[in-house]
N, C-alpha and C positions, 0 to 999 in steps of 0.2 A: 177444257170444260167451259161451257157457256156460263156467263155471269147472269144471275137472276133469271133463269129460264122459266118459261111458262109451260106447265104440264097440265093436261086436262083429266088425268086418271091415274090411279095407283092401285096395284094389286100386291098384297103381302102374302108370302108363302113361308111356311115353317112350322115350328112347334110352340111350346109354352112361352118361349122368349118373345115371339112375335104375337102370340095371342094376348100377351100383356100381363101375365102373372108376375108379381103380386101387387099390381097397381089396382087395388080394389076400390070400386065405386060404392056409393051408399046403397044402391039397389042390388048389390051382390055380384054384379058383373065386373069384368076386368077392362081397364082402359088400355094403357101401355103406349109404348113409343110410336107404334104404327098409327094408332088413332090420333095421337098428338100431331104427328107429321101430316096426316090427312087433313086435320083441322087447319093447319097453317097453309097448306097448299090450296084448300078450298077457299080460304079468305082472300086469296089472290086471283082465283079463277072461277067466275060464275059457272054453275053447272058441273063443277068438279065431281067426278065419280070415284068411288072407293069400294074395294072388296078386300076381305081378310080371310084367307082360307086356312089359317093356322089352327092347329089342334094340339093341345098339350100332350106330351109323351111320345110324339111321333118320331120314329126312326127314319133315316134317310130313304130306305126302301119304300116306306109308307108314304113319305112326302112325294117321291117320284110317282108312285102308283096312283095316289089319290088327289094330288094337288097340281102337279106340274102341267099336265095336259089341259086341265081346266083353266089354269092361269094363262097358258099360252093362247088359248082360244078366245080369251077376252079382249085381246088387242089393246091393252093398256099402254099408256105412255111410259110409265115406270113400273117395274116389277122388282120387289125385294125378295131375296132368297137367303134364308139362314137355316141350315140344317146340317146334321152329322154329329153335332156335339153330344146328343143323347147316346149315339153309338159309342163314342169314345169313353163314356162313363160306364159302359157295360164291362163286366169282368173279362168276357171274351169278345174281342172286336177285331174283325178282319179289315184292316185299314186299306188294303188294296181294293176290296169290294166297296168300301165307303168312297174312296176316290173315284172309282169307276161310276158309281151312281151319281155322285155330285157332278161329274163331267157330263153324264147323260142329261141331267137337269139343266145345266147351263147351256148345253147345245140346243136344247129345245126352247129355252126361255129367251136367250139373247137375241135371236132374230125376230122374236114375237113382240118386241117392245122397242121404244126409242132408247131407253136407258135401263139396263139391268144393274141392280145394286147388290153387292155381296158384302159380307162382314167378317172380320176377325172378332169373334165373340169375346165379351169381357170375362175375366176370371177373378174370382174372389181369393184374396190371400188366405192361406191356410193349408193344412196337410192334404186335403182332398185334391186341390189344384196341383200340388207338388207330385202327387202320385200319378195323375193323368196328364201332366204337362207335356211329356214327349208326344203323346197321341194328338193332343190339341194343336201343338205347333206343327205337326205333320199335316193336320187338316188345314191349318191356316196357310201353309206353304202351297198346298194344292189350290186353295182359294186364290192366292196371288197369281199363280200360274194361269188358272182358267180366266181370270180377269184380264190378264195381258193378252191371251189368245183371242178372246171374244169381245173385247172392247167394253167390258164391265168396269164399274168403279168399286173400290173397296173402302169401307168405313173401318178404320182401325180402332176398335174399342179395346182390344187386348192390350194395346200399348198406352192406354190412358190411365195415368196414376189414380185419378179420382174414382174410377170404376172398380179398382181392385180393393178399395177400402171396405172392410166388413160392414161399416155403417151404411153403405149403399145397398146392402143385401137384406132381404127379409129373414125372419127367424128360421125359415126352412133351409137357408144357406145355399139355395139353388136359384132363386129368383130375385130380381132387383126390386127395390122400393119404388115408390112413385117418383122420388127425386132422381133415382137412377134412370128410369124410363124417360124422364124429362130431358136429361142430359144426352141420352141416345138419340132422341128426336132432334135435338140441336145438332148433334154430330152428323146425322144423315142429311139434315137440312143444309148444313154448310158444305158437305161433300157433293151435294147436288149442284152447288154453285151459287147458293143464296147468301146474301149478306148476313153476318152473324147477328143473332139476338142475344147470345151469351158467348162472348169470345173466350171465356175462361171455363167452359164446360169440362175440360180435361184436367183442370188444375186440382191438385189434392185438397181435401178438406182440411180446415185448421186442426192442428193437433189438439187432442184432449187426453186427459188422464185415462188410462185403460181401466176397465172394471176390475175389481178385486178378485182374489182367488175364489171366494165363496160364490160371488155372482156369476163367475165364469162356469163353475161346476153346476150351478142351478140351471144356467142357460144350456149347458151341454146335456144335462139330463132331460130337460124339456124337449130339446131338439131330437134326441134319440127316441123318446117316447112318441112324440107327435109326428115326426117326419122320417127319421132314419129307419125305424123298424117297419112302418108301413111300406116304405120304398123297397126294402129288402124283401118283404112279403110278396110284393107285386113281381119282383124279379124272379123269385123262386117258383111262382105259380104261372109265369108267362103272361101276366096281366099288365095293363098300362093305365095311367091316370086318365087317358083320353078315350078309353074304350067306350064306344057308343055315343060319343059326343059329336055333334055336327060342327062344321066350320063356323068360325065366329061370325063372319059376314059373307055368305056364300055367293052373293050376286053383286055385279058391278053396277051400283046404283048411286044416284046423287047423294053426296055426303050431307048429313044433317047432324048438327051439334046436339048430342044427347042432353046437354044442359038446357 
């Protein structure tokens, strides 16, 4: 891996994780790790260009159909691809099909850029992760194999103790907080070969007293009402949170800091 490489462009491909939920900005939009990474890269390279094709709720088939060819045609220096995790969280999931689609995506994207970046996504501690852990780890094994075959690099977020801490996750228990996204941007930055700005991004948070029983039950009830029941409703009706939404940043254009 080249030390402190210079890249002139970045294209991000994926779902809500790459769109930036739940790193909410004052204007109601989402920032997220990909935007933070683009800002760092732009600070080093005048004229740096950035596109983010991610849309929340997308399954790997939709990512392949709607984003992969578009990203490949952009000719960016760096492409990040994170997908398939939404599939693993579905009650019925054909992991063979997920692996085949991820392989198709990597085969198209790897030769279309200088550096393809894949990830082992972070997982929040709790019963949901334990239920779907075997599928997730099967997905990550596929990511590792594809990276080795195609010269991609893998950012291991799944193995980072800090990112499994529930305090890094929003109240919906599916998306990271702003601090979580900041740490992921740092992890990708370092994996690309840049000098660390936060060498301890993976270090666990300081221990604190857990919330009491009543507070946990209140939080569970709010989570079920505001997030779990709507999520179940979308699954039962075949809808997605990203239906009808455009890509976050569909064109590869010079990066401008929204601040």
